[in-house]
C-alpha positions, 0 to 999 in steps of 0.5 A, a space after each residue: 730906613 726900616 719902617 713898620 706898618 701896622 693895621 690896627 684893630 680892636 682885637 688884632 694887628 697886622 704887621 709889615 716891615 720895609 727896609 727899602 721901597 717894598 713892604 713885606 707882610 710879617 705877622 698878625 698879633 691877637 691881643 686882649 690887653 693893649 699894654 701887652 700889645 704895645 710891649 710886644 711891639 716895642 720888642 719887635 721895634 728893637 729886634 728889627 731896628 725900626 726907625 719909623 712906624 706907619 699906622 693905618 686909619 679908617 673913618 669915624 670912631 675907629 680912626 680916632 681909636 687908631 690915632 690914639 693907639 698910634 700916639 700912645 705907641 709913639 710916646 712909649 717907643 720913642 719913634 715917630 708915627 705917621 698915619 695913612 688911609 687904610 680904605 679898602 685894604 682888607 679887600 685888597 689884602 685878600 687879592 694880594 694873598 691870592 696873587 702871592 699864592 698863599 694857601 686858602 687856610 692861611 689867607 684869613 690868618 694873614 689878612 691883617 699882615 697883608 693889609 699892613 703891607 698895603 698901608 705901608 706900601 701906600 706910605 712908601 709910594 708917596 
């Protein structure tokens, strides 16, 4: 089953994909319009034959917004969305990027994708 991991943020999202038991960070999308973001994610889902989506949620207002986004995405795409705690994923993402040998100038650009990979991996490891 192909699964898409999403590290949602107000201005950008990190993405990771898994076709088995390992999550692979893929890209970071910066956006201003949430509808345009959802349209782009729909294209990614179709292109990669995604069957399920995992959205990271933190606490408080941000968690409510991430859940609302995930529910809207699920309705639009027509695929199930599950939610996973994303506590400390940004810190862990930087460590993961360092261990993976990602050059310093690319780490900040890919941090959200690595966070999405951690979120997705947490789901896969359940």
